[in-house]
N, C-alpha and C positions, 0 to 999 in steps of 0.2 A: 253251599257253605257248610263247613264242619264246625259244630259247636259242642261244648262240654258244659254240663251243669256243674254247679259248685261242688256238689257231692261227688260226682265222677272225678273231677280234678283233684279234690282232696284225697280220694281213695288212690288215685294214681300216684300222687306225690308221696303218700304214706308208704305205698308199696316200694317205691324207688328208694326211700330212706331206709327201709328195712333191708332191702337187698344190698345196698351199699354198706350198711353197718355190719351185716353178716359176713360179707366179703372181706371187709377190713379186719374184723375180729378173727376170723379163721386164717387170714393171711398172717396176722401177728402170731397166732398159735403155731402156725407152720414154721415161721422163722425161729421160734423158740425150740422147735423140734429138729432144727437143722434141715428143714425141707424148704425148697424155694417158695417164696411168698406167693407167687402166682398160682401154685398148686393149691394152696389154702384158699385163695380168693375164688378160684374156679369151683372148688368143692363147696364153698359157702353158697355160691349161686345155684349150683346143681341141687343142693340140699333143699332150697326153698322153692325152686321153680316146679310147678306141677308137671308130672310126666304124662 
């Protein structure tokens, strides 16, 4: 059985919120620069994900 501690779950959820917020913010910025929103969203995710 797979279990997560409360700390692990909180860390996962916080990471997801940060990724979604960055994607949304950079998508908005991309739209204002007349670039497709999806390009900004992908850039936001690539910026935050460790390589």
